[in-house]
Every structure is written in structure tokens, then in C-alpha cells.
C-alpha positions as CSV (number, residue, x, y, z in Angstrom):
1,X,-46.7,-36.8,24.1
2,X,-50.3,-36.6,22.9
3,X,-52.0,-39.9,22.2
4,X,-54.4,-39.6,19.3
5,X,-56.7,-42.5,18.6
6,X,-56.0,-44.2,15.3
7,X,-58.4,-44.6,12.4
8,X,-58.7,-48.2,13.4
9,X,-59.7,-47.2,17.0
10,X,-62.5,-45.0,15.8
11,X,-63.6,-46.8,12.7
12,X,-66.6,-48.6,14.4
13,X,-68.0,-45.2,15.5
14,X,-67.3,-43.5,12.2
15,X,-69.2,-46.2,10.3
16,X,-72.1,-46.6,12.8
17,X,-75.3,-46.1,10.8
18,X,-77.4,-46.2,13.9
19,X,-75.5,-43.5,15.9
20,X,-77.9,-41.5,18.0
21,X,-77.1,-38.1,19.4
22,X,-80.1,-36.2,20.8
23,X,-80.1,-32.5,19.8
24,X,-77.6,-33.0,16.9
25,X,-78.8,-32.5,13.4
26,X,-79.4,-35.9,11.8
27,X,-78.5,-34.6,8.4
28,X,-75.0,-33.8,9.6
29,X,-74.7,-37.2,11.4
30,X,-75.7,-38.9,8.1
31,X,-73.6,-36.7,5.8
32,X,-70.8,-38.9,4.3
33,X,-68.1,-36.2,4.8
34,X,-69.2,-34.5,8.1
35,X,-70.9,-37.5,9.8
36,X,-67.8,-39.6,10.6
37,X,-65.8,-36.9,12.4
38,X,-68.9,-35.6,14.1
39,X,-69.7,-39.1,15.4
40,X,-66.2,-39.5,16.7
41,X,-66.2,-36.1,18.4
42,X,-69.6,-36.8,20.1
43,X,-68.5,-40.3,21.2
44,X,-65.4,-38.9,22.7
45,X,-67.4,-36.2,24.4
46,X,-70.0,-38.5,25.9
47,X,-67.6,-41.3,26.8
48,X,-68.7,-43.9,24.2
49,X,-65.1,-43.8,22.9
50,X,-61.7,-43.3,24.5
51,X,-62.3,-44.8,27.9
52,X,-58.6,-45.3,28.4
53,X,-57.6,-41.7,27.6
54,X,-56.6,-39.2,30.3
55,X,-58.3,-35.9,30.4
56,X,-55.7,-34.0,28.3
57,X,-55.5,-36.8,25.6
58,X,-59.4,-36.9,25.5
59,X,-59.4,-33.1,24.9
60,X,-56.7,-33.3,22.2
61,X,-58.7,-36.1,20.5
62,X,-62.0,-34.1,20.7
63,X,-60.3,-31.0,19.3
64,X,-58.7,-33.0,16.5
65,X,-62.0,-34.6,15.5
66,X,-63.9,-31.3,15.7
67,X,-61.2,-29.7,13.5
68,X,-61.8,-32.5,11.0
69,X,-65.5,-31.9,11.1
70,X,-64.9,-28.1,10.7
71,X,-62.7,-28.7,7.6
72,X,-65.2,-31.2,6.1
73,X,-68.1,-28.9,6.7
74,X,-66.3,-25.8,5.4
75,X,-65.2,-27.6,2.3
76,X,-68.6,-28.9,1.5
77,X,-71.0,-26.1,2.7
78,X,-68.8,-23.1,3.2
79,X,-68.4,-21.0,6.3
80,X,-70.7,-21.6,9.2
81,X,-70.6,-19.4,12.3
82,X,-72.0,-22.0,14.5
83,X,-69.4,-24.6,13.6
84,X,-66.6,-22.0,14.0
85,X,-68.0,-20.8,17.4
86,X,-68.1,-24.4,18.6
87,X,-64.5,-25.0,17.4
88,X,-63.5,-21.9,19.5
89,X,-65.4,-23.3,22.5
90,X,-63.7,-26.7,22.3
91,X,-60.3,-24.9,22.0
92,X,-61.1,-22.8,25.1
93,X,-61.6,-26.1,27.0
94,X,-57.8,-26.6,26.8
95,X,-57.3,-24.0,29.6
96,X,-56.7,-26.6,32.4
97,X,-54.1,-28.4,30.3
98,X,-50.5,-27.3,29.7
99,X,-51.0,-27.1,25.9
100,X,-47.9,-26.1,23.9
101,X,-48.7,-23.9,20.9
102,X,-46.5,-26.1,18.7
103,X,-48.7,-29.1,19.7
104,X,-51.8,-27.2,18.6
105,X,-50.1,-26.2,15.3
106,X,-49.1,-29.9,14.7
107,X,-52.6,-31.1,15.5
108,X,-54.2,-28.5,13.3
109,X,-51.9,-29.4,10.4
110,X,-52.7,-33.1,10.8
111,X,-56.4,-32.4,10.8
112,X,-56.3,-30.5,7.5
113,X,-57.5,-32.4,4.5
114,X,-54.8,-33.4,2.1
115,X,-55.7,-31.4,-1.0
């Protein structure tokens, strides 16, 4: 069973106004829609968040939060090849894990905005 971090677990990172990430566009970090999921994804990637997660759960959480970023970005700015390429790259990182396609479908459905 995949352990996704709750909104309460990630809220401090989502709300961090002083979040620094060298090489990441500051306008995206500061964007009210894209910034929160981007900050969580980056914090999971660099280890600022999710210290108690195993490798597979860390990947699932990273993929989930990048999906949320991709949906937010697409909804606000339209299609962006760079975001979509990065989403594919994160998905490719699942290779070492025994990922059930139904788990991915469920994760992708959960990450979609409720419109």
C-alpha cells in the first residue's frame, strides 16, 4: 500500500514564502497555484520532506505532487512541453519499483483537480 503524505504533512512546505531552490524559476515557486505543489515536489526530491518514506513511497509522493503541479500549470498557462517532459522523466524513475498500473491510475485520478 502506498503511503501518500497528507496535506497536513506538507502544509509547512506548501506555505513557505522563503522556499529556495537554485535553478528553479522563482515565478513558478511564487505562483499561488503552481508554487505549492512545486515546493512539495522539490522538497521530496532534495530530502527536506519525507525523511520517513521508503524509496518507493518517496517516488509515489514525488510523482503525485508533480502531477498536481502539471495539472495546475496546464490549467493556468496551457500546455508546456518542458513540464510534460519532466513528468515523463519522473514517471520513468519508477522502473526500479514494482508499480502496478492500477496504482498509477488511482494516483493520477487523485491528483486531478476537482472541477
